[in-house]
C-alpha positions as CSV (number, residue, x, y, z in Angstrom):
1,Q,-5.6,-86.3,-5.9
2,V,-7.8,-84.1,-7.0
3,Q,-8.3,-83.3,-10.7
4,L,-10.1,-80.0,-12.2
5,V,-11.4,-79.1,-15.1
6,E,-12.6,-75.6,-16.1
7,S,-15.3,-74.5,-18.4
8,G,-17.4,-71.6,-19.3
9,G,-14.8,-69.5,-21.0
10,G,-15.3,-67.2,-24.2
11,L,-15.5,-64.3,-26.1
12,V,-17.9,-61.7,-24.6
13,Q,-18.3,-57.5,-25.0
14,A,-17.3,-55.2,-22.6
15,G,-20.1,-55.0,-19.8
16,G,-21.2,-58.5,-20.5
17,S,-21.1,-61.8,-18.4
18,L,-19.7,-64.9,-18.2
19,R,-19.6,-67.9,-15.5
20,L,-17.0,-70.2,-15.1
21,S,-17.2,-73.3,-13.8
22,C,-14.7,-75.5,-12.3
23,A,-15.5,-79.7,-12.1
24,A,-13.5,-81.6,-9.3
25,S,-13.1,-85.4,-9.2
26,G,-12.3,-87.0,-5.8
27,R,-14.3,-87.2,-2.7
28,A,-12.4,-85.2,-0.5
29,F,-13.7,-82.1,-2.7
30,R,-15.3,-80.5,0.4
31,S,-12.3,-80.5,2.4
32,Y,-10.5,-78.3,-0.1
33,P,-10.1,-74.5,0.2
34,M,-10.7,-73.4,-3.9
35,G,-9.5,-70.6,-5.9
36,W,-9.8,-68.7,-9.1
37,F,-6.5,-67.3,-11.0
38,R,-6.0,-66.0,-14.2
39,Q,-2.9,-65.2,-16.6
40,A,-3.1,-62.3,-19.4
41,P,-0.2,-62.6,-22.2
42,G,2.9,-61.4,-21.0
43,K,2.0,-61.3,-17.2
44,E,2.6,-63.3,-14.3
45,R,-0.4,-65.4,-12.9
46,E,-2.7,-63.5,-10.8
47,F,-5.0,-64.3,-7.9
48,V,-8.7,-63.5,-8.3
49,A,-11.1,-65.0,-6.1
50,A,-11.0,-67.5,-3.0
51,I,-13.5,-69.5,-1.2
52,S,-13.1,-71.3,2.2
53,R,-13.9,-75.0,2.0
54,S,-17.4,-74.4,4.0
55,G,-18.1,-71.6,1.3
56,A,-18.4,-69.5,4.3
57,S,-15.5,-67.1,3.5
58,T,-14.6,-65.2,0.2
59,F,-12.1,-63.0,-0.8
60,Y,-11.4,-61.2,-4.1
61,V,-8.5,-59.1,-5.5
62,D,-9.6,-55.5,-5.2
63,S,-9.9,-55.1,-9.4
64,V,-12.6,-57.7,-9.3
65,K,-14.7,-56.7,-6.3
66,G,-18.5,-55.8,-6.8
67,R,-18.3,-57.5,-9.9
68,F,-17.1,-61.3,-9.7
69,T,-18.9,-63.7,-7.1
70,V,-17.2,-66.7,-6.3
71,S,-19.3,-69.8,-5.3
72,R,-19.1,-73.6,-4.4
73,D,-21.2,-76.5,-4.5
74,N,-19.9,-79.5,-2.1
75,A,-22.7,-81.8,-3.2
76,K,-21.8,-81.5,-6.8
77,N,-18.0,-81.2,-6.7
78,T,-18.1,-77.6,-8.3
79,V,-16.6,-74.5,-7.7
80,S,-17.9,-71.5,-9.9
81,L,-17.1,-67.8,-10.7
82,Q,-19.8,-65.6,-11.9
83,M,-18.4,-62.6,-13.7
84,N,-20.5,-59.7,-14.4
85,S,-19.7,-56.3,-15.8
86,L,-16.6,-57.5,-17.7
87,K,-13.8,-55.3,-18.7
88,P,-11.0,-55.8,-21.5
89,E,-8.5,-56.2,-18.9
90,D,-10.3,-59.2,-17.7
91,T,-9.1,-60.9,-20.5
92,A,-7.0,-63.7,-19.5
93,V,-6.7,-67.2,-19.4
94,Y,-8.5,-68.5,-15.8
95,Y,-7.3,-71.4,-13.5
96,C,-9.3,-72.8,-10.8
97,A,-7.0,-74.6,-8.1
98,A,-7.6,-76.7,-5.2
99,S,-5.5,-76.3,-1.7
100,S,-4.6,-79.0,0.4
101,I,-4.6,-76.9,3.4
102,I,-6.9,-78.5,6.3
103,S,-8.6,-75.7,7.8
104,D,-11.7,-73.4,6.6
105,V,-9.8,-70.6,5.3
106,V,-9.4,-68.7,2.1
107,V,-6.1,-69.3,0.2
108,T,-4.8,-66.2,-1.5
109,T,-1.2,-67.0,-2.8
110,D,-0.8,-69.8,-5.8
111,T,1.9,-71.4,-3.7
112,G,-0.7,-72.3,-1.4
113,Y,-2.3,-74.8,-4.0
114,N,-1.4,-78.1,-5.0
115,Y,-3.8,-78.7,-7.8
116,W,-4.5,-77.0,-10.8
117,G,-6.7,-77.0,-13.8
118,Q,-6.0,-76.6,-17.3
119,G,-7.5,-73.1,-18.0
120,T,-10.2,-71.7,-19.8
121,Q,-9.7,-68.6,-22.0
122,V,-11.9,-65.5,-21.4
123,T,-11.9,-62.7,-23.8
124,V,-13.4,-59.6,-23.5
125,S,-13.6,-57.3,-26.5
126,S,-13.8,-53.2,-26.4
């Protein structure tokens, strides 16, 4: 069982930056591929970024490539999402998720994730 807690959300002006963090409980954190998703009001949940359990592989949705960076620290049981050059369309609740897939891969679909955090709000003003 894994419990995930996100932090770091807030209100920022367009062009600004935020860093989201996700703290995970459990000794097996280093075994889990991790991901970030977001859900804007009235829209479906959307994949944002993923990182393999070793951290060697990452993957991003096209709309955030070059602006967002996902990283993890397995010694500290944390995964982070650095968000730069934020745009109003990035406004959403951001969720981190952990996958039980036993392989050093990136997981890009929400059905591949077994554990979810409660979410943190990111609001980007124009």
